[in-house]
C-alpha positions as CSV (number, residue, x, y, z in Angstrom):
1,M,7.0,11.7,28.0
2,S,3.6,10.9,29.5
3,T,0.8,9.0,27.7
4,A,-1.4,12.1,27.8
5,T,1.3,14.2,26.1
6,I,1.8,11.5,23.4
7,R,-2.0,11.4,22.8
8,Q,-2.2,15.1,22.5
9,A,0.7,15.1,20.0
10,L,-1.0,12.4,17.9
11,L,-4.4,14.1,17.8
12,N,-3.5,17.7,16.9
13,R,-4.4,19.3,13.6
14,R,-0.8,19.4,12.4
15,M,-0.7,15.6,12.4
16,L,-3.9,15.5,10.3
17,I,-2.2,17.8,7.8
18,C,0.8,15.5,7.7
19,I,-1.5,12.6,6.8
20,F,-2.7,14.5,3.7
21,T,0.7,15.8,2.7
22,G,1.9,12.1,2.7
23,L,-1.1,10.9,0.6
24,A,-0.6,13.7,-2.0
25,S,3.1,13.2,-2.2
26,G,3.3,9.4,-2.3
27,M,0.8,8.6,-5.0
28,P,2.7,10.0,-8.0
29,L,6.0,8.3,-7.0
30,Y,4.4,4.9,-6.5
31,L,2.7,5.2,-9.8
32,L,6.1,5.5,-11.4
33,I,7.8,2.8,-9.4
34,S,5.0,0.3,-9.1
35,L,2.1,0.7,-11.6
36,V,4.1,1.8,-14.7
37,P,6.6,-1.1,-14.4
38,A,3.7,-3.6,-14.0
39,W,1.9,-2.0,-17.0
40,L,5.0,-2.2,-19.2
41,R,5.8,-5.8,-18.1
42,T,2.3,-7.0,-19.0
43,E,2.5,-5.3,-22.3
44,G,5.7,-7.2,-23.2
45,V,8.4,-4.7,-22.3
46,G,11.7,-6.4,-21.1
47,L,13.2,-6.2,-17.7
48,V,16.3,-4.3,-19.0
49,E,14.1,-1.6,-20.5
50,I,11.9,-1.4,-17.3
51,G,15.1,-1.0,-15.2
52,F,16.3,1.9,-17.3
53,F,12.9,3.4,-16.9
54,A,14.0,4.2,-13.3
55,L,16.0,7.1,-14.9
56,I,12.8,9.0,-15.2
57,G,13.2,9.6,-11.5
58,L,16.1,11.9,-12.1
59,P,13.9,15.0,-11.2
60,Y,13.7,13.6,-7.6
61,T,17.5,13.7,-7.5
62,W,18.0,17.1,-9.0
63,K,15.0,19.0,-7.6
64,F,17.3,21.2,-5.4
65,L,18.3,22.9,-8.7
66,W,14.9,24.7,-9.0
67,S,13.9,24.6,-5.3
68,P,15.2,28.2,-4.7
69,L,12.5,29.4,-7.1
70,L,9.8,28.0,-4.8
71,D,11.4,29.8,-1.8
72,R,11.6,33.1,-3.8
73,Y,8.6,33.4,-6.2
74,Q,4.9,33.0,-5.7
75,L,2.9,32.0,-8.7
76,S,1.1,35.2,-9.7
77,L,-1.9,33.3,-11.0
78,F,-2.9,32.6,-7.4
79,S,-1.6,35.8,-5.9
80,R,-4.9,36.9,-4.4
81,S,-6.2,33.6,-2.9
82,F,-3.0,31.5,-2.4
83,G,0.2,32.3,-0.6
84,L,3.8,31.3,-1.5
85,R,3.5,27.6,-0.6
86,R,-0.1,26.9,-1.5
87,S,0.2,28.5,-5.0
88,W,2.9,25.9,-5.9
89,M,1.0,23.1,-4.3
90,F,-2.2,23.8,-6.2
91,A,-0.5,24.2,-9.6
92,T,1.6,21.0,-9.4
93,Q,-1.4,18.9,-8.2
94,I,-3.7,20.0,-11.1
95,L,-1.0,19.3,-13.6
96,L,-0.3,15.9,-12.1
97,F,-3.9,14.9,-12.4
98,A,-3.9,15.7,-16.1
99,A,-0.6,14.0,-16.8
100,I,-1.4,10.8,-15.0
101,A,-4.8,10.5,-16.6
102,A,-3.2,10.8,-20.0
103,L,-0.8,7.9,-19.6
104,G,-3.2,5.1,-20.5
105,F,-3.9,6.5,-24.0
106,F,-0.4,5.5,-25.1
107,D,0.7,2.1,-26.5
108,P,3.9,0.7,-24.9
109,A,4.6,-1.4,-28.0
110,T,4.9,1.6,-30.3
111,Q,5.1,4.7,-28.2
112,I,7.6,3.8,-25.5
113,W,9.5,7.1,-25.9
114,S,6.3,9.2,-25.6
115,I,5.5,7.3,-22.4
116,A,9.0,7.9,-21.1
117,W,8.7,11.7,-21.7
118,L,5.3,11.8,-20.1
119,C,6.6,9.8,-17.1
120,L,9.5,12.3,-16.8
121,A,7.0,15.2,-16.7
122,I,5.1,13.4,-14.0
123,A,8.3,12.9,-12.0
124,F,9.2,16.6,-12.4
125,L,5.8,17.7,-11.2
126,S,5.9,15.2,-8.4
127,A,9.3,16.3,-7.3
128,T,8.2,20.0,-7.4
129,Q,5.2,19.1,-5.2
130,D,7.5,17.3,-2.8
131,I,9.6,20.4,-2.5
132,V,6.7,22.6,-1.4
133,L,5.0,20.0,0.7
134,D,8.2,19.3,2.6
135,A,8.8,23.0,3.2
136,Y,5.2,23.6,4.3
137,R,5.4,20.7,6.8
138,R,8.7,21.9,8.1
139,Q,7.3,25.4,8.8
140,I,4.1,24.2,10.6
141,L,5.7,21.6,12.8
142,P,7.5,22.7,16.0
143,D,10.9,21.0,16.6
144,Q,9.6,18.6,19.2
145,E,7.0,17.2,16.7
146,L,9.4,16.7,13.8
147,G,9.9,13.0,14.5
148,L,6.2,12.1,15.0
149,G,4.9,14.4,12.2
150,N,7.4,13.0,9.7
151,S,6.6,9.5,10.8
152,I,2.9,10.1,10.1
153,H,3.8,11.7,6.8
154,V,5.9,8.7,5.8
155,N,3.1,6.4,6.9
156,A,0.5,8.2,4.7
157,Y,3.1,8.4,1.9
158,R,3.3,4.6,1.8
159,I,-0.4,4.1,2.2
160,A,-0.8,6.3,-0.9
161,G,1.3,3.6,-2.7
162,L,-1.6,1.2,-2.3
163,V,-3.6,3.1,-4.9
164,P,-1.3,2.5,-7.9
165,G,0.3,-0.6,-6.3
166,S,-2.9,-2.4,-5.3
167,L,-6.2,-0.9,-6.4
168,S,-5.0,0.0,-9.9
169,L,-3.4,-3.4,-10.4
170,I,-6.7,-5.1,-9.4
171,L,-8.7,-2.8,-11.7
172,A,-6.2,-3.6,-14.6
173,D,-7.4,-7.2,-14.5
174,S,-10.9,-6.2,-15.6
175,L,-10.6,-2.7,-17.1
176,P,-8.5,-1.2,-20.0
177,W,-5.6,0.9,-19.1
178,Q,-7.4,3.9,-20.6
179,Q,-9.8,3.7,-17.6
180,V,-7.3,2.6,-15.0
181,F,-5.0,5.7,-15.2
182,P,-7.8,8.3,-15.0
183,I,-9.2,6.5,-12.0
184,T,-5.8,6.5,-10.4
185,A,-5.3,10.2,-11.3
186,A,-8.5,11.1,-9.5
187,F,-6.8,10.4,-6.2
188,M,-4.8,13.6,-6.7
189,F,-7.9,15.4,-5.5
190,V,-6.9,14.4,-2.0
191,G,-4.0,16.9,-2.4
192,I,-6.0,19.5,-4.1
193,G,-8.6,19.4,-1.3
194,L,-5.7,19.8,1.2
195,T,-4.4,22.8,-0.6
196,I,-7.8,24.5,-0.7
197,S,-8.6,23.9,3.0
198,V,-5.3,24.7,4.8
199,A,-3.9,28.2,5.5
200,E,-0.5,29.5,4.5
201,P,2.2,29.0,7.2
202,R,2.6,32.0,9.4
203,A,5.6,34.2,8.4
204,H,7.8,33.5,11.4
205,V,10.8,33.0,9.2
206,R,12.4,35.4,6.7
207,H,12.2,34.1,3.2
208,P,14.9,35.1,0.6
209,T,14.2,38.4,-1.1
210,T,16.4,37.8,-4.1
211,L,17.0,34.7,-6.3
212,Q,20.7,34.9,-5.5
213,S,20.2,34.7,-1.8
214,A,17.7,31.9,-2.3
215,I,20.4,29.9,-4.0
216,V,23.5,30.8,-1.9
217,E,22.3,31.2,1.6
218,P,20.9,27.7,2.3
219,F,24.3,26.1,1.4
220,N,26.3,28.6,3.3
221,E,24.1,28.2,6.4
222,F,24.3,24.4,6.4
223,F,28.1,24.1,5.9
224,S,28.9,26.9,8.4
225,R,26.6,25.4,11.1
226,Q,27.9,21.8,10.7
227,G,31.5,22.4,9.5
228,V,32.7,21.1,6.1
229,R,33.8,17.7,7.3
230,Q,30.8,16.9,9.4
231,A,28.4,18.3,6.7
232,S,30.1,16.0,4.1
233,L,29.6,13.0,6.3
234,I,26.0,13.9,6.8
235,L,25.4,14.1,3.1
236,A,27.2,10.8,2.5
237,F,25.0,9.2,5.1
238,M,21.8,10.5,3.4
239,L,23.0,9.0,0.2
240,L,23.9,5.5,1.6
241,Y,21.5,4.8,4.4
242,K,18.7,3.4,2.2
243,L,20.8,2.3,-0.8
244,G,20.3,-1.4,-0.2
245,D,16.5,-1.1,0.5
246,S,15.9,1.1,-2.5
247,M,17.6,-1.4,-4.8
248,A,15.8,-4.3,-3.3
249,T,12.4,-2.8,-3.9
250,A,13.1,-1.2,-7.3
251,L,11.7,-4.2,-9.3
252,A,9.4,-5.6,-6.6
253,T,6.3,-5.9,-8.8
254,P,8.2,-7.6,-11.7
255,F,9.8,-9.9,-9.1
256,Y,6.4,-11.0,-7.9
257,L,5.2,-11.5,-11.4
258,D,8.3,-13.6,-12.3
259,L,7.6,-15.8,-9.3
260,G,4.2,-16.6,-10.9
261,F,1.8,-14.5,-8.8
262,S,-1.0,-12.8,-10.6
263,M,-1.6,-9.1,-10.5
264,T,-4.8,-9.6,-8.4
265,Q,-2.7,-11.7,-5.9
266,I,-0.1,-9.0,-5.8
267,G,-2.8,-6.3,-5.3
268,L,-4.7,-8.2,-2.6
269,I,-1.9,-10.0,-0.7
270,A,1.5,-8.4,-1.4
271,K,0.3,-4.9,-1.1
272,H,-2.3,-5.2,1.7
273,A,0.1,-7.4,3.7
274,A,2.1,-4.2,3.9
275,L,-0.7,-2.0,5.2
276,W,-0.9,-2.8,8.9
277,P,2.9,-3.4,9.5
278,M,3.5,-0.1,7.7
279,I,1.0,1.8,9.9
280,F,2.3,0.0,13.0
281,G,5.9,0.6,12.1
282,G,5.4,4.3,11.3
283,I,3.4,5.2,14.4
284,L,5.6,3.0,16.7
285,G,8.7,4.7,15.2
286,G,7.3,8.2,15.8
287,I,6.4,7.4,19.4
288,L,9.7,5.7,20.1
289,M,11.6,8.7,18.7
290,L,9.8,10.8,21.3
291,K,11.3,8.5,24.0
292,I,14.7,7.3,22.7
293,G,15.6,10.1,20.3
294,I,16.3,10.1,16.5
295,N,19.9,8.8,16.8
296,R,19.1,5.6,18.6
297,A,16.1,5.1,16.3
298,L,18.4,5.2,13.3
299,W,20.5,2.4,14.7
300,L,17.7,0.1,15.8
301,F,15.4,0.7,12.8
302,G,18.3,0.4,10.3
303,L,19.1,-3.1,11.6
304,V,15.5,-4.2,11.2
305,Q,15.6,-2.7,7.7
306,I,18.7,-4.8,6.7
307,I,17.2,-8.0,8.0
308,S,14.0,-7.4,6.1
309,I,15.9,-7.3,2.8
310,L,17.0,-10.9,3.4
311,G,13.3,-11.9,3.4
312,F,13.2,-11.3,-0.3
313,A,16.1,-13.7,-0.8
314,V,14.2,-16.3,1.1
315,L,11.1,-15.7,-1.1
316,A,13.3,-16.0,-4.2
317,R,14.7,-19.3,-3.1
318,V,11.4,-20.8,-2.1
319,G,9.6,-19.2,-5.1
320,E,6.0,-19.9,-4.1
321,G,3.4,-19.6,-1.3
322,L,0.9,-16.8,-0.7
323,W,1.5,-17.0,3.1
324,L,5.3,-16.6,2.6
325,L,4.7,-13.7,0.2
326,G,2.5,-12.0,2.8
327,L,5.0,-12.6,5.6
328,V,8.0,-11.3,3.7
329,I,6.2,-8.2,2.5
330,S,4.8,-7.5,6.0
331,F,8.2,-7.6,7.6
332,E,9.8,-5.6,4.8
333,Y,7.3,-2.8,5.2
334,L,7.7,-2.9,9.0
335,G,11.5,-2.4,8.6
336,V,11.1,0.2,5.9
337,G,8.4,2.0,7.8
338,L,10.6,2.2,11.0
339,G,13.8,3.1,9.1
340,T,12.2,5.7,6.9
341,A,10.5,7.4,9.9
342,A,13.8,7.9,11.7
343,F,15.6,8.9,8.5
344,V,13.1,11.6,7.4
345,A,13.1,13.0,11.0
346,F,17.0,13.1,10.8
347,I,16.8,15.0,7.5
348,A,14.3,17.5,8.9
349,R,16.4,18.0,12.0
350,S,19.4,18.9,9.8
351,T,17.6,21.8,8.1
352,H,17.1,25.4,9.1
353,P,13.4,26.6,8.9
354,A,14.4,29.8,7.0
355,F,15.8,27.7,4.1
356,A,13.4,24.7,4.3
357,A,12.5,24.3,0.7
358,T,16.1,24.3,-0.7
359,Q,17.8,22.4,2.1
360,L,15.1,19.7,2.2
361,A,15.1,19.5,-1.5
362,L,18.9,19.0,-1.5
363,F,18.7,16.4,1.2
364,T,15.8,14.4,-0.1
365,A,17.2,14.6,-3.6
366,L,20.3,12.8,-2.2
367,T,18.1,10.0,-0.9
368,A,16.6,9.6,-4.3
369,V,19.9,8.9,-6.0
370,P,19.9,5.2,-5.1
371,R,16.3,4.9,-6.3
372,T,17.2,6.4,-9.7
373,M,20.8,5.8,-10.6
374,A,21.6,2.5,-8.8
375,S,18.1,1.1,-9.3
376,S,18.4,1.8,-13.1
377,V,20.8,-1.1,-13.4
378,T,18.9,-3.5,-11.2
379,G,17.4,-5.2,-14.3
380,I,20.9,-5.9,-15.7
381,I,22.1,-7.3,-12.3
382,V,19.1,-9.6,-12.0
383,E,19.5,-10.9,-15.5
384,G,23.1,-11.6,-14.7
385,V,23.0,-13.2,-11.2
386,G,19.4,-14.1,-10.6
387,W,16.9,-12.8,-8.0
388,E,18.4,-14.5,-4.8
389,S,22.0,-13.3,-5.3
390,F,20.7,-9.8,-6.2
391,F,19.0,-9.5,-2.8
392,Y,22.2,-10.7,-1.0
393,L,24.0,-7.9,-2.8
394,C,21.4,-5.4,-1.7
395,T,21.9,-6.5,1.9
396,A,25.7,-5.9,1.6
397,L,25.1,-2.4,0.1
398,A,23.0,-1.5,3.2
399,I,26.0,-1.8,5.6
400,P,28.1,1.3,4.7
401,G,25.2,3.7,5.6
402,M,25.0,2.0,9.0
403,L,28.7,2.4,9.6
404,L,28.4,6.2,9.1
405,L,26.1,6.4,12.1
406,F,29.2,6.3,14.3
407,K,30.0,9.8,12.9
408,V,26.7,11.4,12.1
409,A,24.3,10.0,14.8
410,P,26.3,8.4,17.7
411,W,24.3,6.2,20.0
412,N,25.0,8.3,23.1
413,S,25.1,11.7,21.5
414,A,23.4,14.5,23.5
415,Q,21.6,15.5,20.3
416,Q,19.7,12.2,20.2
417,H,16.7,13.7,22.0
418,S,16.5,16.8,20.0
419,G,13.7,17.7,17.6
């Protein structure tokens, strides 16, 4: 592909929309996995309890259960001015703003269950927003732009994590939490502005006309197209490819705090050290996928991702040094940025546009299983074996997903250059 063609692909309006879908989608998730654990830890909540807090992410795992509703029904409140996709986008974003802003008015010492239920509501709304944003993006991107568009989305998704994972942590050193959470919630207006300014996707696919067809047809289509055995291997790969990485980063902020770094240092160094490697990794990954295909990208980027986990073990052994902290985090985000870009493109390639919401919800829900179920016990593992051994375990758990590449994305497969 020529340089002019790559430049044209990078600068079209669809890529701009992918930036904003990533920003809107990423902020609520990183609030739950970065800011809330830091808040609870500074308020005296134990690592075991914080680890179990990962279970509030279950809506990300089970979102395929209600995704057919988003393929079938438009919210009547917005029937005149919004279409099927945009009505759900607007409703979830408004409710997310209100729920996030309310968090800081609860006391972790006495109202931990109320906080847990509110965080569960945020996770449900965030997962619902992800369903519709993923479906919207799948419908507006032509097949040849899936790799690049999803790379840009993932990039923006992680940049959004700098709001709760950096800015909010810095603010928390000088402002009460009752102000920090409303300020954080205000960033949801990025998504609200997107919803108001974009158009509904053109109706080039037939959406289900009954709830039954919205539930049944996406599963029948996937298993009939792939075959039961190959479809099962693909689902297993989606479950395992990022298992080690998800566990390694589940308690990242408490890990930095336990090493003695202040919240301001974490905000300024640990988080911002991720910014440029993340941007570079995501864009590089998208461009490379245009040249080498998704399959080979999964192999190469997956190896970088595994090596990056070992950086945490080095940091745990040394235990100090701002430069080492920045280096480890930079390489980790480079690996994750590359691996996630290829992984999300693979997921999108595995779907059919007519059933985008439900199939993408099912596939992305599988990728959330490690982050919720496995990560919920990370606190117990760390308490038992220590941080360094924990990261070695995470490295080992990343290998099974790589081995499945032999079956689901062979290096020399003819499909490697598709969408």
